[in-house]
Phi, psi and omega in degrees: 000320179297320179295318180295320177297319180294321179295316178297323179293323179293317180298313180295325179294318181295311181296321178297321178295322180295317177299318179299320177299320179293318178297324181294321179297320181293321186286326180245048179280106182285150181293328182292343177286346184240031183292341182287341174229022180287141179259147180298132185286143176291158179291149181266151168232187184291349177261357185124220178289151176292128185298145172278146180301141178287134179263125177259120184229177176053051176059029175085006181276340185228135178244130180237132179233118184270003188294313184298318181296319180294324180293319182294312182287333179054039181211156179294160180293145177276173179299320178298320179292323178297319178296318179296319181292324177295322177295324178293331180278352180288141177295148181265180181254141181229114181056042178060025177238141179290142178276126181283162179288163184271337183244153182295142175293151185287331187237333185280137177301141183211168178232143176282154183244141173231136180259128180235156173271124180227108187071235179250019183238154168263116191248129175278134174238151180275133178258150183258133176213153180056044180054048181294171182289094185296327177297319182290321180295319181295316178300312182300319184288325175297313179296326178287316180296323180275005175062036179261347177221158177233117182290346182069042186267148167293144183307333181251015180295143183247359181206164174220133183287156178298320179299316180294322179295318177299317182294322182293316181291321178298321176298324178291324177294323180291343178282348181292128181288140177241127183257347179209179182292327180297315180293325176297321178295320178298316179296320178298316178297323178295319177296319179292328182278335187305311182295343183262000179296331183298340177274356179110169180237149176271105184237131177232108183281155170247146186283002173267007177099002181251187178234151168287130187291134172223158179296329182292328178285348182291343179294331177289324176295320182296320182274003177058048179246126179279130177245129181227168171219160183245016179271062188250136182281141182279124179298338177293337178270082191302316183296313180292321181296320182295332181274319193258338191297334181258005183255151170264171179299317181297320180295321179296315179296322177298321177297320179294322178292322179293319178297320180295319178296320181294317181294317180293328179287323182287340181272356181261165179278342180282156179300150180296128182284145180287154177270118186281133181253126175283128181241082178279147177287336185265350184226151179289154180274136180254131179283168177300343181263006176085007182259147180269115183282158178279338179239148181297151176252168183282168184295326181231125183236127176260124185282139172276178184299320180297317180291322176299314180298319179292322176298312181297322179296316178293321179296319179296320176299318180295315180300317180298318180295316181294324177289321183291324181240054179296341178281002178060037175211130178245158175304320176293326178294326178298313178293328178296316178298314180299328179284330180286326182269146174273166181296133180066026176269141176258129179220194181229134177255128174261120182204131180054047180056031180227139175258119179236150179278133179237156182217132180259129179217119178052044174085353181254150181253131179238138178254133182287133179270111185245005177290144185295342177293344177265012189296326182245024181248152178287341178297126184237320182234157173240122180281123179271099181233352182225154182269347183270001176088355180274074185254176185260135174269141179229162175276188182284355170264009178063033173261132183301146179241000000 
C-alpha cells in the first residue's frame, strides 16, 4: 500500500507539474512565437483598436460585432477565430435555394432585377440592358409572374447571372412529363436550343394572326406560354385582306422584291429577265404572285403584261399596308390579341422583332416594361390601346401615372 501511495503521488506530481508548465506557457506566450500565422494588427485610435465592421448575417436577423472581444483580448485573431468569422460571412439558404450575391460580378454576364407587386406577391422580374436576349427574358418573366419558377434570390438581390437564369429555365423544361419518344425529343431539342436563344429566334409572322412553325418556337409550347402578334389584317378591308390573309411576312417581302425586279427590267433596253422559280422536291413551288400552284412550273418563267400588272397591284397593296402599320400593330390586331387571351392570362407579344410580356385584365392588354431605364421608376406596365405607340403607363396596381 505504501508503494502504491508513493506511486500515485509520483504520478500526480508528474502530471501536475506538466499542467503547470502548460499554464506557464499560456501565460507568457510571446507574440513572436506565432509569427507564422500572425495577422496584421488594425490601426489604433484614441479609443484603442480601430473597430471592425459589424457583420449582418442570417438575412438581417442576427448582428455580430467582434470589436468588443478584440479590445478585451488585446491580441490578433487566431486561426480558429478567422474561420468562425468567415463562416459568419457565408450566405445562408432560403427555401432550399442559394442566396445570390448583392453586387454584379465583374466578368460574368448578368441581368438586373426589379421587384413589382403582382397580385398579393412581390415578384422579381428580369430587366433588359445592352440589347439583351428578349426571348429568354420574356420566358423568365412569364414563368416568374405565374409563380412557376423560383430564381432563389436574396430579398435584396439586384441581379441574376445568365448562367443561373439558363439553369432555372432548363429545370422547368425538365419538369414537363413525357409520355412517348416524340415528346422526349421535343424536350431534348428545347434544352439544346435554350443556350442559343440569346442570339435571337427565327420568327416569321402570318398576317392572319398565326406564325410559320419553326423548331425554335416549340420552346414556348413546351413551357405552355402563349405567343401572339397584332400585325393582323382586317377582314373588313376586303382588297387588302384578299392579298395578305394567306401570306407570311417573308412571302410579302418576296413579292415586293419581284415587283422591283420587274420594274427595273422594264426600264432598261435589254429584254426583261425571267423570274427564276426554285423547284425543290421537298417544298412546294411558289409563283410570283405568292400562290401555290397545283401543277409544277418551269425553272424560268417570263411574266406577260397581265401578270406584271397583277404583280404590281398586289405589291402596291402590300407596301401601303406595311407603311400604314409600320408599328406592326393594327386596330383589328389589338382586338385579336384580346380575344386570344383569357382574363388575367400572361403571354408574350411579338412585335418589331421584340418579345414582350403582356397581361390581360378586364378586357385591356398591358405590356410589361422591362427596359433597365425603368428599374427605379414606378412605371411597371404600358397599356396597349393605340397602334401609334402613344399609350398610357401604369404602376404595378394598374393605376395610370
